[in-house]
C-alpha positions as CSV (number, residue, x, y, z in Angstrom):
1,M,22.5,-5.5,-14.8
2,E,23.7,-2.8,-12.5
3,L,21.1,-0.4,-13.9
4,L,18.4,-2.9,-13.3
5,M,19.5,-3.4,-9.7
6,F,19.8,0.3,-9.1
7,A,16.3,0.8,-10.5
8,S,14.9,-2.0,-8.4
9,V,16.4,-0.7,-5.2
10,S,15.3,2.9,-5.9
11,I,11.7,1.8,-6.7
12,A,11.7,-0.3,-3.5
13,I,12.8,2.6,-1.3
14,I,10.3,5.0,-2.8
15,H,7.6,2.4,-2.7
16,S,8.2,1.8,1.0
17,L,7.7,5.5,1.8
18,A,4.1,5.4,0.8
19,P,1.9,6.0,4.0
20,D,-0.2,2.9,3.3
21,H,3.0,0.8,3.9
22,Y,3.8,2.1,7.4
23,F,0.7,3.8,8.8
24,P,-1.2,0.6,9.5
25,F,1.7,-0.6,11.7
26,V,1.9,2.7,13.5
27,A,-1.9,2.7,14.1
28,L,-1.9,-0.9,15.3
29,G,1.1,-0.4,17.6
30,K,-0.6,2.7,19.1
31,L,-3.9,0.8,19.5
32,K,-2.3,-2.2,21.2
33,N,0.2,-0.1,23.2
34,W,3.2,-1.8,21.5
35,S,6.8,-0.7,22.0
36,V,8.6,0.9,19.1
37,K,10.8,-2.2,19.0
38,R,7.8,-4.5,18.6
39,V,6.2,-2.3,15.9
40,L,9.5,-2.3,13.9
41,A,9.8,-6.1,14.3
42,F,6.2,-6.7,13.2
43,S,6.6,-4.4,10.2
44,G,9.9,-6.0,9.3
45,V,8.4,-9.4,9.2
46,A,5.5,-8.2,7.1
47,G,7.9,-6.5,4.8
48,V,9.9,-9.7,4.3
49,F,6.7,-11.6,3.5
50,H,5.5,-8.8,1.2
51,V,8.8,-8.7,-0.8
52,S,9.1,-12.6,-0.9
53,S,5.6,-13.1,-2.1
54,S,5.9,-10.4,-4.7
55,I,9.1,-12.0,-6.1
56,A,7.6,-15.5,-6.0
57,L,4.4,-14.4,-7.7
58,G,6.4,-12.4,-10.3
59,L,8.6,-15.4,-11.2
60,I,5.6,-17.7,-11.4
61,L,3.7,-15.3,-13.6
62,I,6.6,-14.5,-15.9
63,N,7.5,-18.2,-16.4
64,G,3.8,-19.2,-16.8
65,I,3.0,-16.5,-19.3
66,N,6.1,-17.3,-21.3
67,L,5.1,-21.0,-21.4
68,I,1.6,-20.4,-22.8
69,G,2.7,-17.6,-25.1
70,V,0.4,-14.8,-24.1
71,A,3.0,-12.4,-22.8
72,E,2.4,-10.0,-25.7
73,S,-1.4,-9.9,-25.2
74,I,-1.1,-9.3,-21.5
75,E,1.4,-6.5,-22.2
76,E,-1.1,-4.8,-24.5
77,L,-4.2,-5.4,-22.3
78,S,-2.8,-4.6,-18.8
79,P,-2.9,-0.7,-19.2
80,L,-6.4,-0.9,-20.6
81,M,-7.6,-3.2,-17.7
82,L,-6.1,-0.9,-15.1
83,V,-8.0,2.1,-16.6
84,F,-11.2,0.0,-16.9
85,I,-11.0,-1.2,-13.3
86,G,-10.3,2.3,-12.0
87,L,-13.2,3.7,-13.9
88,L,-15.4,0.9,-12.7
89,Y,-14.5,1.7,-9.0
90,A,-15.1,5.4,-9.6
91,I,-18.6,4.7,-11.1
92,I,-19.5,2.3,-8.3
93,S,-18.4,4.9,-5.6
94,V,-20.5,7.6,-7.3
95,I,-23.6,5.3,-7.5
96,R,-23.3,3.9,-4.0
97,G,-22.0,7.0,-2.3
98,H,-20.2,7.1,1.1
99,S,-22.8,7.5,3.8
100,H,-20.9,6.7,7.0
101,T,-18.4,8.7,8.9
102,H,-15.0,7.7,10.3
103,S,-14.1,8.6,13.9
104,T,-10.5,9.1,12.7
105,S,-11.3,11.1,9.6
106,T,-8.8,13.9,8.7
107,A,-11.4,16.6,9.3
108,M,-12.1,15.3,12.8
109,M,-8.4,14.9,13.6
110,L,-7.7,18.5,12.5
111,Q,-10.6,19.8,14.6
112,E,-9.3,17.9,17.6
113,N,-5.8,19.1,16.9
114,K,-7.0,22.7,17.0
115,Q,-8.8,22.2,20.3
116,E,-6.2,20.2,22.1
117,S,-3.2,21.4,20.0
118,S,-1.7,17.9,20.0
119,H,-0.6,15.5,17.2
120,P,-3.5,13.6,15.7
121,L,-1.8,10.3,16.4
122,G,-0.9,11.2,19.9
123,L,2.7,11.7,19.0
124,R,4.8,14.6,20.4
């Protein structure tokens, strides 16, 4: 049980370091001119809801899957479905293309950074 808890906490910490988990809050706070305290409070509340909903959904799914007896089938099909969905998204993006530009694209931020020699997020 200790190993499971250690693994869970380790994965949670590594998972929280992904930029898509904190960057939206930093960007929103910058856009709305929020204080650091407000950004931290907002991201903390969102984190609590994220973890709570993940636990609740996991418990519901595990108990529901065990009740109807399809756990083994889902275990076998899940990796194949992930690969299939990833390939489908890749094919759709190749077919449709990406024709618009973003004012905050990495290339534009780097260019501005060279000209103004400031941080792309306005941080110093």
